[in-house]
C-alpha positions as a printed NumPy array, in Angstrom:
array([[  0.   ,   0.   ,   0.   ],
       [  2.848,   2.337,   0.846],
       [  4.471,   1.607,  -2.535],
       [  1.219,   2.398,  -4.382],
       [  0.836,   5.702,  -2.53 ],
       [  4.447,   6.614,  -3.219],
       [  4.052,   5.957,  -6.949],
       [  0.848,   8.003,  -7.048],
       [  2.584,  10.891,  -5.262],
       [  5.481,  10.802,  -7.708],
       [  3.057,  10.885, -10.646],
       [  1.27 ,  13.913,  -9.205],
       [  4.551,  15.702,  -8.597],
       [  5.684,  14.953, -12.141],
       [  2.424,  16.281, -13.6  ],
       [  2.571,  19.455, -11.514],
       [  6.087,  20.19 , -12.794],
       [  5.362,  19.344, -16.438],
       [  2.178,  21.453, -16.755],
       [  3.932,  24.851, -16.386],
       [  6.583,  23.73 , -18.872],
       [  3.936,  22.73 , -21.421],
       [  2.049,  25.995, -20.961],
       [  5.236,  28.003, -21.306],
       [  5.73 ,  26.467, -24.744],
       [  2.073,  26.82 , -25.795],
       [  1.888,  30.489, -24.783],
       [  5.293,  31.404, -26.132],
       [  5.246,  34.334, -28.578],
       [  6.992,  33.626, -31.843],
       [ 10.521,  34.987, -32.012],
       [  9.962,  36.603, -35.368],
       [  7.073,  36.601, -37.803],
       [  7.988,  37.767, -41.271],
       [  5.238,  39.621, -43.172],
       [  5.076,  37.035, -45.971],
       [  4.228,  34.381, -43.352],
       [  0.801,  35.829, -42.656],
       [  0.085,  37.729, -45.866],
       [ -3.152,  36.79 , -47.599],
       [ -6.504,  35.323, -46.627],
       [ -7.313,  33.521, -43.376],
       [-10.511,  32.043, -41.986],
       [-11.31 ,  32.186, -38.292],
       [-11.666,  28.601, -37.056],
       [-12.259,  29.209, -33.349],
       [-11.963,  31.913, -30.735],
       [-12.344,  32.531, -27.032],
       [-12.174,  35.475, -24.65 ],
       [-12.934,  36.382, -21.061],
       [-15.683,  38.914, -21.815],
       [-19.164,  37.377, -21.786],
       [-21.005,  39.885, -23.996],
       [-18.321,  39.763, -26.658],
       [-18.242,  35.975, -26.46 ],
       [-21.967,  35.896, -27.183],
       [-21.484,  38.367, -30.039],
       [-18.919,  36.039, -31.576],
       [-21.548,  33.281, -31.686],
       [-23.737,  35.492, -33.893],
       [-21.271,  35.506, -36.763],
       [-21.691,  32.994, -39.554],
       [-18.061,  33.388, -40.607],
       [-15.088,  35.714, -40.198],
       [-12.366,  36.27 , -42.783],
       [ -9.139,  38.15 , -42.133],
       [ -6.797,  39.584, -44.759],
       [ -3.235,  40.751, -44.161],
       [ -1.307,  42.686, -46.791],
       [  1.981,  44.56 , -46.801],
       [  1.948,  48.33 , -46.923],
       [  4.563,  50.8  , -48.121],
       [  6.127,  50.801, -44.643],
       [  8.034,  47.688, -43.638],
       [  6.698,  47.609, -40.07 ],
       [  3.06 ,  48.303, -40.988],
       [  0.548,  45.735, -42.226],
       [ -2.908,  46.411, -43.64 ],
       [ -5.593,  44.304, -41.991],
       [ -9.168,  43.78 , -43.16 ],
       [-11.686,  41.778, -41.158],
       [-14.906,  40.655, -42.811],
       [-17.771,  39.52 , -40.582],
       [-20.697,  37.669, -42.112],
       [-24.185,  37.876, -40.613],
       [-26.51 ,  35.938, -42.91 ],
       [-26.506,  37.937, -46.187],
       [-24.77 ,  40.945, -44.645],
       [-21.018,  41.392, -44.94 ],
       [-19.282,  43.884, -42.656],
       [-15.834,  45.133, -43.732],
       [-13.47 ,  46.593, -41.139],
       [-10.05 ,  48.008, -41.947],
       [ -7.097,  48.668, -39.686],
       [ -3.379,  49.289, -39.938],
       [ -1.218,  47.132, -37.692],
       [  2.324,  47.884, -36.62 ],
       [  4.302,  44.665, -36.22 ],
       [  7.532,  44.179, -34.311],
       [  8.765,  40.626, -34.131],
       [  5.787,  38.63 , -32.889],
       [  3.957,  41.554, -31.249],
       [  1.486,  43.91 , -32.888],
       [ -0.574,  47.032, -32.224],
       [ -3.759,  48.059, -34.01 ],
       [ -3.816,  51.69 , -35.099],
       [ -7.174,  52.9  , -33.749],
       [ -6.131,  56.313, -32.451],
       [ -6.885,  57.116, -28.829],
       [-10.314,  55.476, -28.785],
       [ -9.117,  52.216, -27.234],
       [ -6.065,  49.963, -27.076],
       [ -5.726,  46.725, -29.009],
       [ -2.385,  44.953, -28.923],
       [ -1.163,  41.395, -28.776],
       [  1.154,  38.73 , -30.083],
       [  1.357,  35.802, -32.459],
       [  1.766,  32.628, -30.426],
       [  3.401,  29.281, -31.035],
       [  1.468,  26.725, -33.072],
       [  2.548,  23.412, -34.571],
       [ -0.119,  23.764, -37.278],
       [  1.71 ,  24.522, -40.561],
       [ -0.987,  26.76 , -42.051],
       [ -2.4  ,  28.369, -38.9  ],
       [ -1.942,  31.536, -36.901],
       [ -2.753,  31.92 , -33.204],
       [ -3.369,  35.523, -32.217],
       [ -3.51 ,  36.727, -28.625],
       [ -5.348,  40.051, -28.29 ],
       [ -5.341,  42.405, -25.305],
       [ -8.302,  44.79 , -25.529],
       [ -8.661,  47.788, -23.21 ],
       [-11.375,  50.426, -23.415],
       [-13.959,  52.136, -21.226],
       [-16.459,  49.409, -22.062],
       [-14.258,  46.378, -22.173],
       [-11.079,  44.838, -20.839],
       [-10.428,  41.372, -22.18 ],
       [ -7.938,  38.787, -23.305],
       [ -8.854,  37.129, -26.597],
       [ -7.297,  34.182, -28.405],
       [ -8.097,  33.293, -32.013],
       [ -7.145,  30.355, -34.22 ],
       [ -6.855,  31.295, -37.895],
       [ -6.131,  28.93 , -40.751],
       [ -5.897,  28.805, -44.515],
       [ -8.443,  25.987, -44.156],
       [-11.978,  26.174, -42.782],
       [-11.299,  23.219, -40.466],
       [ -8.159,  21.946, -38.778],
       [ -7.126,  18.474, -37.673],
       [ -8.291,  17.2  , -34.297],
       [ -4.781,  17.316, -32.83 ],
       [ -4.365,  20.921, -34.016],
       [ -7.667,  21.88 , -32.453],
       [ -6.689,  20.154, -29.213],
       [ -3.461,  22.137, -29.108],
       [ -5.477,  25.35 , -29.366],
       [ -7.792,  24.162, -26.591],
       [ -4.715,  23.489, -24.447],
       [ -3.51 ,  27.022, -25.113],
       [ -6.859,  28.37 , -23.918],
       [ -6.667,  26.238, -20.787],
       [ -3.159,  27.508, -20.064],
       [ -4.406,  31.096, -20.365],
       [ -7.547,  30.297, -18.335],
       [ -9.902,  31.173, -21.188],
       [-13.305,  29.535, -21.775],
       [-14.188,  26.725, -24.181],
       [-13.9  ,  28.244, -27.667],
       [-16.639,  29.275, -30.044],
       [-16.277,  27.097, -33.143],
       [-17.075,  28.635, -36.5  ],
       [-19.307,  26.571, -38.804],
       [-17.162,  25.576, -41.828],
       [-20.295,  25.033, -43.938],
       [-21.218,  28.727, -43.745],
       [-19.939,  30.821, -46.644],
       [-17.182,  33.375, -46.328],
       [-17.797,  36.881, -47.6  ],
       [-16.039,  37.865, -50.826],
       [-13.189,  40.322, -50.826],
       [-14.567,  43.824, -50.892],
       [-13.359,  44.507, -54.423],
       [-15.321,  41.484, -55.633],
       [-18.535,  42.284, -53.799],
       [-21.309,  43.69 , -55.967],
       [-24.269,  42.635, -53.826],
       [-26.454,  45.43 , -52.408],
       [-26.652,  43.451, -49.186],
       [-22.905,  43.825, -48.635],
       [-22.188,  46.774, -46.34 ],
       [-18.931,  48.583, -45.674],
       [-18.902,  50.27 , -42.296],
       [-16.4  ,  52.76 , -40.857],
       [-13.757,  51.638, -38.389],
       [-15.213,  51.369, -34.903],
       [-14.339,  49.573, -31.726],
       [-15.333,  46.368, -33.47 ],
       [-13.097,  43.346, -33.046],
       [-13.651,  39.734, -33.971],
       [-15.933,  39.446, -30.957],
       [-18.151,  42.496, -31.06 ],
       [-21.56 ,  42.848, -32.646],
       [-22.269,  44.989, -35.682],
       [-23.163,  48.594, -34.962]])
């Protein structure tokens, strides 16, 4: 009986030491993220955050597409987020300053949105950690983006582990059967709407 208890205690001690090490790796910002690495079109696969109202707003979206493109300045990236609500497409544009793996959204003095690109073993994925601070909201967000609409089970589990390490809720999963909005230049539908930049992130409802 003593031997069994001793083995169990050793297993618990081993697990308690390994968990912080695993989380350190999963929440590690990338050393350097070159612009060509994230340039182009990405679909939001899943997301989570510690702000209930914004979490519920995320559930209302049928799909979210994100576009990154290089600008004339080496450290600045153009970012367009397209939220789909049924037949309505909402286009939001920002400039992002990128240094290494960290970034800042250029939204003036209205609120603060910064973050980092985190480690992922998925070859065609990005994991973005957002820190949002405003008068209405303070939250930590984490989003899994991919060139695909769905990722493998092991890739999804890795993202879930990242959320657990950062003490974030079970993620909202985007429905891969729902259509993505077209790029704005391709959109001719009268139901497609372009709205001005607001305090609208991947989690907030349309104004």
